[in-house]
Structure formats: structure tokens, C-alpha cells
Phi, psi and omega in degrees: 000317177300325178296317178295322180294320179289327179294326181295330182300308177296328179293325176295315180302310177304313180298324178295317183294311181306306186263016172050048186284126177230155185292155180290138183296138175278163180305322185292333180280352182267120185266124180278138178297145179293136181289150175294141178257149173286139179275143177233154188301148182241132184241152175053048179271121181285130178237349182213144179219168175054059175254177175229140174271191191285345173260014180064028172270150185289133168247112183303313184198165172236145179239166175220154173250138180242124180254124179260149175301147177303123181083004179302140180232158189290351182269004185228162175238154189225149179296160188242131168247120171266135177233122189259132192281169180267182178136020174057030185055025182237335188205183172099160176206183180295340179284346176295332187251018179307303186299318177292329175288326176292325180298312177297328174298318178300338178269005173102014182251153159279123185249134183233127168255140183233155160277136170227150185297138180229166176120139177205168173288084185265110187288120179044035173079006178234133185296335185281354171247014188273164173272105187290336179294319179283338175295308181299325178293321185291321177297311179302314176301318178298317185294318176305310181299316181296327179287321181290336175287321181287319175305317175305307185292322177297320175301322185249036178299312182299317179305317188253012174062041180266133166276097188284002170285342185224089177248124180240152178235143183210165173181168171244142181053240180307321181297326176290319175300317181300311180304314171307308185300307176304323184288336188244338187259105170255192185293324180289322172296320180298320182299326186281313193248344177225061182292333187283298178308322180297315182293325184282316188249356179092192182286164180296330180247032186249008186230164170092312181205166179266012183288148185234014182301133174282156175202157175238130181274117187267348181188158182225142170245114180247109171263099181054050174252183181210168186216125168290149176055036184292321180295335174283319186256354169269105191199136180298336179281350173241277180211142172210098189269131175310132190217130169253130193242139177236133183207144177261148185293320187265033185287114184281330188268334183239129182297158177296321183228302176207149182162177175287144180308132178053018177066027178251129181293341177279345182268159186303143170280120189231170179233144188209166167055236190295332178298319175290317180300307182302320184293321178292317177296325178297331175271013178057034174257140179299125181212151181223138178235119176252124191238132182239104178302146173070353184278155184259220182233107006279178182250278188282158172285156185305316184300315180293324179290319182292318181304314185275324173298319179299317174299316181299311184294320184293324179290328179294320177294331183264010180063030182233047190292159180210167181225167171154163176252140181222136179254163179056227182252036176291132182281136182268344185292129179290000000 
């Protein structure tokens, strides 16, 4: 009997090897998936360092605030709207756009407000006595900062739950001009149309941080902004970005269609409102133009602009884009 018992031991061992018998897992060995956490707004996130302002003074860093949709969770990603503040490239900061960023977040976007470098030689407080070269440099410098902010967010998209397939840029007044400028001015355009700031300040993607992340802007919201060289640079052979535009009839700083900024002959010649809309429609790009008769600068209220801009962006994401001109407070959202 002992011999039979001993012979059974190797047979059992072989069977265990053949059939890969293993002990039953205990409850403690089963790892439960981590529950999704709610995302909360983030303040004063640094995205750029070691810069110089228009007086060549050191700028240690630039910050951004990130606003999440109510109920946003860590297991999902959300489209991004950058919103740039107003201030005529002389003033303003990210705190000026807290309310409008909250509104975009309520519409399902991650909304981001940033600080960007401001300032130029404004002669005795009036643009007609200003140094237009330093004004051009201010616009260019601000666009460098906007680009470094988007590069930073794309590099950290997983951390901040950003869907990099859907990046939109927006702004009011100078911020709207900045959004248009960022959308269309890359290094090749800068070399051609803005050679002085390009040579003085470097490329559009060369400051603030060393990140090299690529990104594509899928739509623009311009709230009473303008763009130089629009007929030359808005082109399907280069770029023609879907855009929603808001403009007042009696806007003294920005021309109704085309003209010198602030009606000063020494300042850049820019295009706005219907001129940009017509150029985009000629390129068969989705575009919407909201026009408010007798209104100045600014024209529409933030709530109206966010409502219609959010609808425009969402329909682009859904492949259901639309175009059209709308007066007064007619809603463009289909």
C-alpha cells in the first residue's frame, strides 16, 4: 500500500502541471477599478517662463485658470475653449474673463483664461500718436503667449482631461484679434507679413516653454475683433477656419469692414465683421456673422455670444455646421 501511495504523488504533481491548477483567488487579490472623481477648477497654473515684456523687463511667468463643466469627471475628456481677455494690448488679465469662462464651461467645454504680455508705445494715450511698430510687436508677442499656452495644455491633455481633437479659440476686442491672429499667423506668414517682430522676437512657437506639441484649431469666436492681411491669409490653400463673428455697427475702434485700426492712419490696416465673413464664405467655410445696428464696442452681451458660439462649436463637432448673417438678437443656433 505504501508503494501505491508513493506512486500516486508524481501522478498528482504532473496533473497539476498539465492542467495549470492554481489556488482560488482571494477577495483581497481582486483589484476594483478606481471610481471616477469630479474635476474642479484650477487656478494660477503656470504655462510659460523667462519672458521679456515690451520694455525688455523680465516676466518670470505667465499663468492660466482652467474651468471645468459642472459634473465633469476624470474618466472623460472634454473639448477646449481658450478665451483671451480684452484691453487693447495695453492692459487686462485672465481675471477679466472669469464669468465668460464659467459660461463656456456650463456649455460643456473646458474653458481656459490666460495672462499674456501686453504693452506698446502709445503716444499720449491715443493710438493716432502711437508707435505702430511696437503695436504690431504687442500683437505678435501676445500670439506667442497664446501658442505656448495651447502647447502646454496639449502636452498635459491627459492630466487636464482635454480632448485635443477639438480645440477652439475665442476672445473679445483685443482678445478676439488675438484669436484671429493665432489662428492664421504661423512662422511662414510672419516672415512674409510681420518680418520685423519675427526677426526681433523669434518664431510663433519659440517662447515660454520648450514644448513642441502640434495642435489644430477647429473654430474661432471673434467678439468685435479684427485681422490684418485677411484677403491674403484666409485661403483654403492655406487656412480657412470656421468662425463666428460678433460686431456692432458704431464700433469706433474696429472698422465695419476694412480700415485702419482706431481710424488712425499710422496704425495697421485691418479687416473685421462682414469682410472676414465674406472671405470665409468665398472659401466655402462655415461662418456666422452677428451684426447689431447702432451698437458700439462692445456690442452683444456675453450670454448671447456664449450661447451662439457654443452652438456653433458643438455643431462643428457633430458634423452639422452652418453659416449665415443675423441682425439684432436673432439666434443663429439651428
